[in-house]
A tleap script that builds the chain and sets N, CA, C and O, in Angstrom:
source leaprc.protein.ff14SB
mol = sequence {
  NMET HIE ARG ILE ARG THR VAL PRO LEU GLU
  LYS ARG THR MET ASP ARG LEU VAL ASP PHE
  ILE ARG ARG ASP LYS THR GLN GLY LEU ILE
  PHE LYS ILE GLY ARG ALA GLN ALA GLN ASN
  ILE MET LYS ASN CYS ALA ARG LYS ALA GLY
  VAL GLU GLU LEU VAL ASN PRO GLU THR GLY
  LYS VAL ARG GLY VAL SER PRO HIE ARG LEU
  ARG ASP ALA PHE ALA ILE MET ALA VAL GLN
  HIE ASP ASP SER THR ASP ALA ILE ARG MET
  LEU GLN GLU HIE LEU GLY HIE GLN SER ILE
  ALA THR THR MET LYS TYR ARG LYS ILE SER
  GLY LYS GLU LEU THR GLU TRP TYR GLN ASN
  LEU LYS CSER
}
set mol.1.N position { -17.667 -28.603 -3.923 }
set mol.1.CA position { -16.868 -29.339 -4.764 }
set mol.1.C position { -15.728 -29.086 -5.090 }
set mol.1.O position { -15.476 -27.901 -5.307 }
set mol.2.N position { -14.632 -30.103 -5.242 }
set mol.2.CA position { -13.197 -29.676 -5.229 }
set mol.2.C position { -12.863 -29.517 -6.574 }
set mol.2.O position { -13.552 -30.062 -7.436 }
set mol.3.N position { -12.046 -28.945 -6.814 }
set mol.3.CA position { -11.368 -28.460 -8.031 }
set mol.3.C position { -9.872 -28.909 -8.113 }
set mol.3.O position { -9.175 -29.086 -7.114 }
set mol.4.N position { -9.450 -29.075 -9.396 }
set mol.4.CA position { -8.035 -29.804 -9.544 }
set mol.4.C position { -7.150 -28.665 -9.672 }
set mol.4.O position { -7.457 -27.946 -10.624 }
set mol.5.N position { -6.291 -28.335 -9.102 }
set mol.5.CA position { -5.049 -27.442 -9.013 }
set mol.5.C position { -3.833 -27.862 -9.795 }
set mol.5.O position { -3.379 -29.005 -9.736 }
set mol.6.N position { -3.389 -27.027 -10.431 }
set mol.6.CA position { -1.713 -27.217 -10.848 }
set mol.6.C position { -1.041 -26.709 -10.221 }
set mol.6.O position { -1.304 -25.531 -9.975 }
set mol.7.N position { 0.038 -27.247 -9.698 }
set mol.7.CA position { 0.819 -26.791 -8.971 }
set mol.7.C position { 2.449 -27.009 -9.692 }
set mol.7.O position { 2.718 -28.090 -10.215 }
set mol.8.N position { 3.393 -25.966 -9.657 }
set mol.8.CA position { 4.615 -25.980 -10.513 }
set mol.8.C position { 5.358 -26.776 -9.399 }
set mol.8.O position { 4.997 -26.784 -8.222 }
set mol.9.N position { 6.340 -27.387 -9.852 }
set mol.9.CA position { 7.082 -28.131 -8.602 }
set mol.9.C position { 8.477 -28.012 -8.942 }
set mol.9.O position { 8.401 -27.947 -10.169 }
set mol.10.N position { 9.670 -27.943 -8.664 }
set mol.10.CA position { 10.865 -27.881 -8.994 }
set mol.10.C position { 11.138 -29.024 -9.364 }
set mol.10.O position { 10.085 -29.662 -9.342 }
set mol.11.N position { 12.257 -29.873 -9.813 }
set mol.11.CA position { 12.562 -31.196 -10.409 }
set mol.11.C position { 12.938 -31.975 -9.099 }
set mol.11.O position { 12.371 -33.041 -8.856 }
set mol.12.N position { 13.842 -31.483 -8.288 }
set mol.12.CA position { 14.194 -32.207 -7.408 }
set mol.12.C position { 12.794 -32.531 -6.363 }
set mol.12.O position { 12.768 -33.625 -5.799 }
set mol.13.N position { 11.901 -31.757 -6.185 }
set mol.13.CA position { 10.502 -32.005 -5.784 }
set mol.13.C position { 9.865 -32.900 -6.114 }
set mol.13.O position { 9.354 -33.710 -5.341 }
set mol.14.N position { 9.783 -32.911 -7.320 }
set mol.14.CA position { 8.852 -33.902 -8.520 }
set mol.14.C position { 9.492 -35.277 -8.190 }
set mol.14.O position { 8.860 -36.307 -7.957 }
set mol.15.N position { 10.679 -35.157 -8.204 }
set mol.15.CA position { 11.681 -36.558 -8.116 }
set mol.15.C position { 11.161 -37.021 -6.865 }
set mol.15.O position { 10.613 -38.123 -6.848 }
set mol.16.N position { 11.256 -36.296 -5.736 }
set mol.16.CA position { 11.027 -37.041 -4.319 }
set mol.16.C position { 9.409 -37.554 -4.104 }
set mol.16.O position { 9.104 -38.536 -3.429 }
set mol.17.N position { 8.568 -36.789 -4.731 }
set mol.17.CA position { 7.197 -37.236 -4.934 }
set mol.17.C position { 6.964 -38.755 -5.419 }
set mol.17.O position { 6.452 -39.664 -4.766 }
set mol.18.N position { 7.602 -38.807 -7.079 }
set mol.18.CA position { 7.469 -39.906 -7.840 }
set mol.18.C position { 7.970 -40.980 -6.891 }
set mol.18.O position { 7.283 -41.959 -6.596 }
set mol.19.N position { 9.519 -40.704 -6.303 }
set mol.19.CA position { 10.020 -41.789 -5.363 }
set mol.19.C position { 9.244 -42.345 -4.298 }
set mol.19.O position { 9.333 -43.522 -3.948 }
set mol.20.N position { 8.330 -41.329 -3.681 }
set mol.20.CA position { 7.465 -41.666 -2.392 }
set mol.20.C position { 6.337 -42.565 -2.880 }
set mol.20.O position { 6.046 -43.614 -2.305 }
set mol.21.N position { 5.560 -41.996 -4.236 }
set mol.21.CA position { 4.692 -42.654 -4.649 }
set mol.21.C position { 4.919 -44.278 -5.236 }
set mol.21.O position { 3.981 -45.067 -5.119 }
set mol.22.N position { 6.284 -44.747 -5.902 }
set mol.22.CA position { 6.409 -45.507 -5.868 }
set mol.22.C position { 6.722 -46.443 -4.640 }
set mol.22.O position { 6.681 -47.673 -4.659 }
set mol.23.N position { 6.954 -45.858 -3.860 }
set mol.23.CA position { 7.281 -47.007 -2.545 }
set mol.23.C position { 5.854 -46.898 -1.814 }
set mol.23.O position { 5.547 -47.912 -1.187 }
set mol.24.N position { 5.132 -46.073 -1.794 }
set mol.24.CA position { 3.825 -46.148 -1.225 }
set mol.24.C position { 2.803 -47.043 -1.402 }
set mol.24.O position { 2.468 -47.166 -2.580 }
set mol.25.N position { 2.117 -47.799 -0.498 }
set mol.25.CA position { 1.456 -49.333 -0.769 }
set mol.25.C position { 0.077 -48.625 -0.578 }
set mol.25.O position { -0.825 -49.456 -0.471 }
set mol.26.N position { -0.433 -47.065 -0.488 }
set mol.26.CA position { -1.943 -46.995 -0.608 }
set mol.26.C position { -2.550 -46.757 -1.708 }
set mol.26.O position { -3.549 -46.061 -1.529 }
set mol.27.N position { -2.375 -47.026 -2.701 }
set mol.27.CA position { -2.881 -46.934 -3.950 }
set mol.27.C position { -3.229 -45.383 -4.419 }
set mol.27.O position { -4.358 -44.986 -4.707 }
set mol.28.N position { -2.324 -44.796 -4.429 }
set mol.28.CA position { -2.135 -43.392 -4.788 }
set mol.28.C position { -2.508 -42.666 -4.097 }
set mol.28.O position { -2.664 -41.545 -4.581 }
set mol.29.N position { -2.781 -42.802 -2.961 }
set mol.29.CA position { -2.950 -41.382 -1.697 }
set mol.29.C position { -1.667 -40.961 -1.431 }
set mol.29.O position { -0.832 -41.778 -1.043 }
set mol.30.N position { -1.442 -40.011 -1.558 }
set mol.30.CA position { 0.178 -39.447 -1.313 }
set mol.30.C position { 0.332 -39.093 -0.109 }
set mol.30.O position { 1.269 -39.456 0.602 }
set mol.31.N position { -0.817 -38.157 0.313 }
set mol.31.CA position { -0.733 -37.553 1.966 }
set mol.31.C position { -2.310 -37.904 2.473 }
set mol.31.O position { -3.398 -37.505 2.058 }
set mol.32.N position { -1.911 -38.893 3.631 }
set mol.32.CA position { -3.077 -39.042 4.198 }
set mol.32.C position { -3.400 -38.290 5.662 }
set mol.32.O position { -3.576 -38.832 6.753 }
set mol.33.N position { -3.419 -37.008 5.362 }
set mol.33.CA position { -3.498 -35.981 6.696 }
set mol.33.C position { -4.652 -35.150 6.327 }
set mol.33.O position { -4.796 -34.741 5.175 }
set mol.34.N position { -5.487 -34.888 7.285 }
set mol.34.CA position { -6.391 -33.609 7.523 }
set mol.34.C position { -6.147 -32.503 7.461 }
set mol.34.O position { -4.955 -32.248 7.290 }
set mol.35.N position { -6.986 -31.481 7.551 }
set mol.35.CA position { -6.804 -30.130 7.569 }
set mol.35.C position { -5.749 -29.762 9.023 }
set mol.35.O position { -4.699 -29.119 9.009 }
set mol.36.N position { -6.344 -30.322 10.062 }
set mol.36.CA position { -5.934 -30.237 11.372 }
set mol.36.C position { -4.674 -30.743 12.094 }
set mol.36.O position { -4.226 -30.557 13.226 }
set mol.37.N position { -4.149 -31.656 10.719 }
set mol.37.CA position { -2.929 -32.300 11.179 }
set mol.37.C position { -2.174 -31.376 10.235 }
set mol.37.O position { -1.087 -31.094 10.739 }
set mol.38.N position { -2.361 -30.774 8.992 }
set mol.38.CA position { -1.542 -30.294 7.955 }
set mol.38.C position { -1.122 -28.513 8.483 }
set mol.38.O position { -0.192 -27.804 8.097 }
set mol.39.N position { -2.485 -28.145 9.723 }
set mol.39.CA position { -2.101 -26.869 10.561 }
set mol.39.C position { -1.234 -27.363 11.227 }
set mol.39.O position { -0.169 -26.904 10.812 }
set mol.40.N position { -1.078 -27.995 11.975 }
set mol.40.CA position { -0.058 -28.279 13.279 }
set mol.40.C position { 1.407 -28.657 12.642 }
set mol.40.O position { 2.431 -28.245 13.188 }
set mol.41.N position { 1.457 -29.559 11.318 }
set mol.41.CA position { 2.755 -29.658 10.686 }
set mol.41.C position { 3.430 -28.283 10.128 }
set mol.41.O position { 4.593 -27.878 10.153 }
set mol.42.N position { 2.330 -27.781 9.662 }
set mol.42.CA position { 2.895 -25.981 9.571 }
set mol.42.C position { 3.330 -25.422 10.586 }
set mol.42.O position { 4.414 -24.839 10.562 }
set mol.43.N position { 2.600 -25.488 11.633 }
set mol.43.CA position { 2.716 -24.760 12.761 }
set mol.43.C position { 4.448 -25.101 13.727 }
set mol.43.O position { 5.168 -24.267 14.276 }
set mol.44.N position { 4.623 -26.468 13.622 }
set mol.44.CA position { 6.024 -26.991 14.021 }
set mol.44.C position { 7.281 -26.796 13.122 }
set mol.44.O position { 8.419 -26.626 13.561 }
set mol.45.N position { 6.973 -26.838 11.962 }
set mol.45.CA position { 7.746 -26.462 10.939 }
set mol.45.C position { 8.216 -24.794 11.185 }
set mol.45.O position { 9.318 -24.305 10.940 }
set mol.46.N position { 7.345 -24.305 11.590 }
set mol.46.CA position { 7.085 -22.462 11.437 }
set mol.46.C position { 8.561 -22.396 12.603 }
set mol.46.O position { 9.765 -22.198 12.444 }
set mol.47.N position { 7.794 -22.641 13.616 }
set mol.47.CA position { 8.286 -22.651 14.796 }
set mol.47.C position { 9.833 -23.304 14.783 }
set mol.47.O position { 10.681 -22.909 15.582 }
set mol.48.N position { 10.100 -24.325 13.811 }
set mol.48.CA position { 11.558 -24.977 14.057 }
set mol.48.C position { 12.459 -23.639 13.158 }
set mol.48.O position { 13.572 -23.265 13.526 }
set mol.49.N position { 11.704 -23.026 11.907 }
set mol.49.CA position { 12.399 -22.287 11.418 }
set mol.49.C position { 12.510 -20.580 12.003 }
set mol.49.O position { 12.980 -19.714 11.265 }
set mol.50.N position { 11.991 -20.248 13.472 }
set mol.50.CA position { 12.113 -19.295 14.044 }
set mol.50.C position { 10.817 -18.149 13.506 }
set mol.50.O position { 10.861 -16.933 13.691 }
set mol.51.N position { 9.638 -18.943 12.771 }
set mol.51.CA position { 8.557 -18.130 12.511 }
set mol.51.C position { 7.157 -18.534 12.784 }
set mol.51.O position { 6.359 -18.940 11.939 }
set mol.52.N position { 6.910 -18.357 14.241 }
set mol.52.CA position { 5.677 -18.488 14.959 }
set mol.52.C position { 4.574 -17.736 14.915 }
set mol.52.O position { 3.397 -17.947 15.206 }
set mol.53.N position { 5.241 -16.701 14.447 }
set mol.53.CA position { 3.797 -15.047 14.223 }
set mol.53.C position { 3.959 -14.346 13.011 }
set mol.53.O position { 5.110 -14.026 12.713 }
set mol.54.N position { 2.949 -14.015 12.180 }
set mol.54.CA position { 3.097 -13.223 11.154 }
set mol.54.C position { 2.428 -12.032 11.687 }
set mol.54.O position { 1.393 -12.182 12.337 }
set mol.55.N position { 2.993 -10.668 11.445 }
set mol.55.CA position { 2.696 -9.355 11.658 }
set mol.55.C position { 2.100 -8.538 10.397 }
set mol.55.O position { 2.867 -8.094 9.542 }
set mol.56.N position { 0.845 -8.377 10.324 }
set mol.56.CA position { 0.210 -7.299 9.119 }
set mol.56.C position { 0.901 -6.281 9.131 }
set mol.56.O position { 0.792 -5.553 10.119 }
set mol.57.N position { 1.672 -5.963 8.235 }
set mol.57.CA position { 2.657 -4.479 8.239 }
set mol.57.C position { 1.505 -2.939 8.317 }
set mol.57.O position { 1.818 -1.753 8.428 }
set mol.58.N position { 0.306 -3.506 8.219 }
set mol.58.CA position { -0.421 -2.283 8.087 }
set mol.58.C position { -1.276 -2.260 9.239 }
set mol.58.O position { -1.462 -1.103 9.616 }
set mol.59.N position { -1.861 -3.126 9.930 }
set mol.59.CA position { -2.813 -3.369 10.624 }
set mol.59.C position { -2.000 -3.435 12.192 }
set mol.59.O position { -2.358 -2.874 13.228 }
set mol.60.N position { -0.983 -4.181 12.005 }
set mol.60.CA position { -0.490 -4.584 13.052 }
set mol.60.C position { -0.756 -5.629 13.776 }
set mol.60.O position { -0.181 -5.960 14.813 }
set mol.61.N position { -1.895 -6.330 13.081 }
set mol.61.CA position { -2.677 -7.804 13.954 }
set mol.61.C position { -1.499 -8.952 14.013 }
set mol.61.O position { -0.949 -9.209 12.942 }
set mol.62.N position { -1.160 -9.520 14.957 }
set mol.62.CA position { -0.001 -10.642 14.816 }
set mol.62.C position { -1.349 -11.826 14.920 }
set mol.62.O position { -2.417 -11.673 15.513 }
set mol.63.N position { -0.902 -12.949 14.178 }
set mol.63.CA position { -1.560 -13.832 13.901 }
set mol.63.C position { -0.550 -14.902 13.768 }
set mol.63.O position { 0.561 -14.649 13.303 }
set mol.64.N position { -0.892 -16.104 14.163 }
set mol.64.CA position { 0.102 -17.516 13.848 }
set mol.64.C position { 0.229 -18.132 12.740 }
set mol.64.O position { -0.561 -17.597 11.963 }
set mol.65.N position { 0.876 -19.100 12.140 }
set mol.65.CA position { 1.282 -19.276 10.867 }
set mol.65.C position { 0.453 -20.489 10.106 }
set mol.65.O position { 0.835 -21.635 10.343 }
set mol.66.N position { -0.526 -20.323 9.312 }
set mol.66.CA position { -0.962 -21.545 8.844 }
set mol.66.C position { -0.710 -21.511 7.502 }
set mol.66.O position { 0.050 -20.698 6.975 }
set mol.67.N position { -1.615 -22.774 6.654 }
set mol.67.CA position { -1.415 -22.988 5.473 }
set mol.67.C position { -1.925 -22.126 4.738 }
set mol.67.O position { -1.306 -21.939 3.691 }
set mol.68.N position { -3.054 -21.374 4.931 }
set mol.68.CA position { -3.919 -20.592 4.600 }
set mol.68.C position { -3.073 -18.835 4.500 }
set mol.68.O position { -2.900 -18.053 3.566 }
set mol.69.N position { -2.794 -18.809 5.666 }
set mol.69.CA position { -1.842 -17.551 5.570 }
set mol.69.C position { -0.816 -17.525 4.676 }
set mol.69.O position { -0.646 -16.545 3.950 }
set mol.70.N position { 0.008 -18.649 4.635 }
set mol.70.CA position { 1.009 -18.752 3.891 }
set mol.70.C position { 0.612 -18.797 2.481 }
set mol.70.O position { 1.580 -18.613 1.744 }
set mol.71.N position { -0.488 -18.979 1.871 }
set mol.71.CA position { -1.132 -18.649 0.781 }
set mol.71.C position { -1.240 -17.542 0.097 }
set mol.71.O position { -0.829 -17.266 -1.031 }
set mol.72.N position { -2.082 -16.656 1.200 }
set mol.72.CA position { -2.285 -15.516 1.507 }
set mol.72.C position { -1.098 -14.610 1.114 }
set mol.72.O position { -1.257 -13.673 0.332 }
set mol.73.N position { 0.192 -14.932 1.714 }
set mol.73.CA position { 1.349 -13.977 1.530 }
set mol.73.C position { 1.881 -14.254 0.321 }
set mol.73.O position { 2.656 -13.426 -0.156 }
set mol.74.N position { 1.588 -15.414 -0.381 }
set mol.74.CA position { 2.554 -15.661 -1.437 }
set mol.74.C position { 1.711 -15.085 -2.310 }
set mol.74.O position { 2.326 -14.780 -3.331 }
set mol.75.N position { 0.054 -14.674 -2.378 }
set mol.75.CA position { -0.346 -14.229 -3.523 }
set mol.75.C position { -0.265 -12.784 -3.694 }
set mol.75.O position { -0.307 -12.196 -4.775 }
set mol.76.N position { -0.094 -12.024 -2.026 }
set mol.76.CA position { 0.062 -10.748 -1.932 }
set mol.76.C position { 1.348 -10.255 -2.622 }
set mol.76.O position { 1.467 -9.253 -3.326 }
set mol.77.N position { 2.360 -11.227 -2.253 }
set mol.77.CA position { 3.653 -11.106 -2.550 }
set mol.77.C position { 3.700 -10.746 -4.580 }
set mol.77.O position { 4.188 -9.791 -5.183 }
set mol.78.N position { 2.971 -11.979 -5.102 }
set mol.78.CA position { 3.226 -12.101 -6.247 }
set mol.78.C position { 2.572 -10.958 -6.882 }
set mol.78.O position { 3.230 -10.398 -7.759 }
set mol.79.N position { 1.166 -10.402 -6.561 }
set mol.79.CA position { 0.552 -9.384 -7.001 }
set mol.79.C position { 1.469 -7.919 -6.906 }
set mol.79.O position { 1.389 -6.955 -7.668 }
set mol.80.N position { 2.230 -8.064 -5.890 }
set mol.80.CA position { 3.194 -6.696 -5.516 }
set mol.80.C position { 4.349 -7.007 -6.908 }
set mol.80.O position { 4.670 -6.069 -7.638 }
set mol.81.N position { 4.621 -7.717 -7.022 }
set mol.81.CA position { 5.701 -8.496 -7.845 }
set mol.81.C position { 5.480 -7.744 -9.227 }
set mol.81.O position { 6.214 -6.942 -9.806 }
set mol.82.N position { 4.174 -8.283 -9.588 }
set mol.82.CA position { 3.528 -8.065 -10.749 }
set mol.82.C position { 2.114 -8.209 -10.796 }
set mol.82.O position { 1.421 -9.222 -10.702 }
set mol.83.N position { 1.753 -6.799 -10.988 }
set mol.83.CA position { 0.000 -6.504 -11.043 }
set mol.83.C position { -0.486 -6.466 -12.385 }
set mol.83.O position { -1.642 -6.102 -12.603 }
set mol.84.N position { 0.367 -6.845 -13.403 }
set mol.84.CA position { -0.172 -6.829 -15.098 }
set mol.84.C position { -1.461 -7.474 -14.835 }
set mol.84.O position { -1.574 -8.221 -13.863 }
set mol.85.N position { -2.408 -7.252 -15.599 }
set mol.85.CA position { -3.697 -8.148 -16.055 }
set mol.85.C position { -3.113 -9.623 -16.387 }
set mol.85.O position { -3.860 -10.431 -15.837 }
set mol.86.N position { -2.181 -10.213 -16.999 }
set mol.86.CA position { -1.384 -11.204 -17.374 }
set mol.86.C position { -1.153 -11.962 -15.914 }
set mol.86.O position { -1.475 -13.139 -15.751 }
set mol.87.N position { -0.826 -11.516 -15.342 }
set mol.87.CA position { 0.208 -12.116 -14.179 }
set mol.87.C position { -1.267 -12.259 -12.949 }
set mol.87.O position { -1.307 -13.257 -12.229 }
set mol.88.N position { -2.469 -11.090 -12.831 }
set mol.88.CA position { -3.434 -11.762 -12.243 }
set mol.88.C position { -4.122 -12.710 -12.781 }
set mol.88.O position { -4.542 -13.554 -11.990 }
set mol.89.N position { -4.405 -12.862 -14.007 }
set mol.89.CA position { -4.917 -14.025 -14.426 }
set mol.89.C position { -4.475 -15.253 -14.252 }
set mol.89.O position { -5.259 -16.104 -13.832 }
set mol.90.N position { -3.142 -15.577 -14.538 }
set mol.90.CA position { -2.199 -16.400 -14.100 }
set mol.90.C position { -2.290 -16.814 -12.461 }
set mol.90.O position { -2.514 -17.978 -12.129 }
set mol.91.N position { -2.076 -15.641 -11.392 }
set mol.91.CA position { -2.421 -16.063 -10.516 }
set mol.91.C position { -3.734 -16.859 -9.712 }
set mol.91.O position { -3.621 -17.627 -8.756 }
set mol.92.N position { -5.187 -16.377 -10.493 }
set mol.92.CA position { -6.127 -16.775 -10.435 }
set mol.92.C position { -6.215 -18.096 -10.907 }
set mol.92.O position { -7.105 -18.760 -10.376 }
set mol.93.N position { -5.574 -18.624 -11.711 }
set mol.93.CA position { -5.326 -19.818 -12.364 }
set mol.93.C position { -4.941 -20.941 -11.252 }
set mol.93.O position { -5.597 -21.915 -10.883 }
set mol.94.N position { -3.687 -20.493 -10.848 }
set mol.94.CA position { -2.900 -21.165 -10.014 }
set mol.94.C position { -3.568 -21.392 -8.641 }
set mol.94.O position { -3.275 -22.449 -8.083 }
set mol.95.N position { -4.455 -20.525 -7.989 }
set mol.95.CA position { -5.277 -20.283 -6.764 }
set mol.95.C position { -6.455 -20.889 -6.817 }
set mol.95.O position { -7.131 -21.155 -5.823 }
set mol.96.N position { -6.819 -21.187 -8.206 }
set mol.96.CA position { -8.132 -21.851 -8.409 }
set mol.96.C position { -9.590 -21.026 -8.183 }
set mol.96.O position { -10.750 -21.353 -7.933 }
set mol.97.N position { -9.019 -20.050 -8.365 }
set mol.97.CA position { -10.148 -19.018 -8.098 }
set mol.97.C position { -11.290 -19.366 -9.123 }
set mol.97.O position { -10.881 -19.793 -10.203 }
set mol.98.N position { -12.621 -19.259 -8.973 }
set mol.98.CA position { -13.624 -19.322 -9.975 }
set mol.98.C position { -13.473 -17.976 -10.720 }
set mol.98.O position { -13.132 -17.955 -11.903 }
set mol.99.N position { -13.739 -16.817 -9.991 }
set mol.99.CA position { -13.957 -15.319 -10.125 }
set mol.99.C position { -12.528 -14.808 -10.210 }
set mol.99.O position { -11.613 -15.363 -9.602 }
set mol.100.N position { -12.373 -13.840 -10.906 }
set mol.100.CA position { -10.872 -12.892 -10.984 }
set mol.100.C position { -11.491 -11.883 -9.819 }
set mol.100.O position { -10.515 -11.264 -9.393 }
set mol.101.N position { -12.431 -11.538 -9.265 }
set mol.101.CA position { -12.764 -10.851 -8.262 }
set mol.101.C position { -11.960 -11.314 -7.118 }
set mol.101.O position { -11.135 -10.651 -6.490 }
set mol.102.N position { -12.352 -12.697 -6.906 }
set mol.102.CA position { -11.747 -13.232 -5.442 }
set mol.102.C position { -10.468 -12.765 -5.710 }
set mol.102.O position { -10.108 -11.889 -4.924 }
set mol.103.N position { -9.538 -13.117 -6.706 }
set mol.103.CA position { -7.991 -12.937 -7.061 }
set mol.103.C position { -7.868 -11.511 -6.718 }
set mol.103.O position { -6.853 -11.244 -6.075 }
set mol.104.N position { -8.687 -10.493 -7.000 }
set mol.104.CA position { -8.158 -9.256 -7.364 }
set mol.104.C position { -8.228 -8.838 -5.739 }
set mol.104.O position { -7.493 -7.905 -5.416 }
set mol.105.N position { -8.921 -9.354 -4.855 }
set mol.105.CA position { -9.008 -9.123 -3.473 }
set mol.105.C position { -7.677 -9.227 -2.779 }
set mol.105.O position { -7.577 -8.777 -1.638 }
set mol.106.N position { -6.337 -9.955 -3.557 }
set mol.106.CA position { -5.220 -9.759 -3.048 }
set mol.106.C position { -4.350 -8.343 -3.473 }
set mol.106.O position { -3.331 -7.920 -2.926 }
set mol.107.N position { -4.907 -7.900 -4.342 }
set mol.107.CA position { -4.552 -6.379 -4.937 }
set mol.107.C position { -4.878 -5.320 -3.852 }
set mol.107.O position { -5.581 -4.316 -3.969 }
set mol.108.N position { -4.105 -5.845 -2.612 }
set mol.108.CA position { -4.447 -4.531 -1.263 }
set mol.108.C position { -3.601 -3.635 -1.495 }
set mol.108.O position { -2.441 -4.005 -1.678 }
set mol.109.N position { -3.888 -2.340 -1.551 }
set mol.109.CA position { -3.124 -1.157 -1.496 }
set mol.109.C position { -2.758 -0.682 -0.129 }
set mol.109.O position { -3.495 -0.364 0.805 }
set mol.110.N position { -1.419 -0.705 -0.220 }
set mol.110.CA position { -0.725 0.000 1.102 }
set mol.110.C position { -0.831 1.453 1.121 }
set mol.110.O position { -0.999 2.042 0.053 }
set mol.111.N position { -0.750 2.095 2.219 }
set mol.111.CA position { -0.664 3.401 2.329 }
set mol.111.C position { 0.214 4.184 1.921 }
set mol.111.O position { 0.101 5.409 1.887 }
set mol.112.N position { 1.410 3.374 1.486 }
set mol.112.CA position { 2.531 3.756 1.061 }
set mol.112.C position { 2.160 3.986 -0.769 }
set mol.112.O position { 2.390 5.008 -1.415 }
set mol.113.N position { 1.606 2.843 -1.224 }
set mol.113.CA position { 1.706 3.026 -2.628 }
set mol.113.C position { 0.553 3.904 -2.670 }
set mol.113.O position { 0.418 4.398 -3.789 }
set mol.114.N position { -0.270 4.243 -1.882 }
set mol.114.CA position { -1.567 5.190 -2.179 }
set mol.114.C position { -0.741 6.842 -1.981 }
set mol.114.O position { -1.104 7.878 -2.538 }
set mol.115.N position { 0.115 6.728 -1.290 }
set mol.115.CA position { 0.755 7.991 -0.857 }
set mol.115.C position { 1.373 8.353 -2.482 }
set mol.115.O position { 1.104 9.433 -3.008 }
set mol.116.N position { 2.083 7.479 -3.063 }
set mol.116.CA position { 2.572 7.645 -4.291 }
set mol.116.C position { 1.798 7.724 -5.820 }
set mol.116.O position { 2.066 8.446 -6.780 }
set mol.117.N position { 1.089 7.039 -5.710 }
set mol.117.CA position { 0.087 7.483 -6.717 }
set mol.117.C position { -0.824 8.513 -6.511 }
set mol.117.O position { -1.685 8.551 -7.390 }
set mol.118.N position { -0.950 9.574 -5.431 }
set mol.118.CA position { -1.466 10.455 -4.978 }
set mol.118.C position { -0.154 11.265 -5.866 }
set mol.118.O position { -0.220 11.661 -7.029 }
set mol.119.N position { 0.835 11.350 -5.079 }
set mol.119.CA position { 2.123 12.176 -5.505 }
set mol.119.C position { 1.899 12.455 -6.565 }
set mol.119.O position { 1.651 13.607 -6.920 }
set mol.120.N position { 1.953 11.018 -7.653 }
set mol.120.CA position { 2.370 10.995 -8.960 }
set mol.120.C position { 1.234 11.696 -9.926 }
set mol.120.O position { 1.469 11.944 -11.109 }
set mol.121.N position { -0.067 11.997 -9.268 }
set mol.121.CA position { -1.162 12.655 -9.930 }
set mol.121.C position { -0.676 14.098 -9.787 }
set mol.121.O position { -0.495 14.620 -10.887 }
set mol.122.N position { -0.389 14.962 -8.646 }
set mol.122.CA position { 0.037 16.221 -8.283 }
set mol.122.C position { 1.136 16.625 -9.718 }
set mol.122.O position { 1.185 17.681 -10.349 }
set mol.123.N position { 1.866 15.465 -9.894 }
set mol.123.CA position { 3.004 15.744 -10.654 }
set mol.123.C position { 2.493 16.253 -12.310 }
set mol.123.O position { 3.339 16.548 -13.154 }
savepdb mol mol.pdb
quit
């Protein structure tokens, strides 16, 4: 089942999309690419930007850039910035998760956070 997701866009980006749609002759199909093409576009853009690999700071695993890994990185960054109940709920909506449990998986606890938490308990 496909779910509709709302993505906030900056005005400049929205203006470009509106212009593209006005000039497009494919009856509203904005992007005519599949999953594999999207991944290749992402890899090429990452290579041009000098970001060909991502390293997990906790495990040291090296992975290539992909749309899903960037989505994961965004979600983790958002939770690290604000992990309040309201923020997690907004992230759930933004990511299109049906269950809050799925979104909560992004609330990964790093070794540093665990140590700080434990030190605060002792205080």
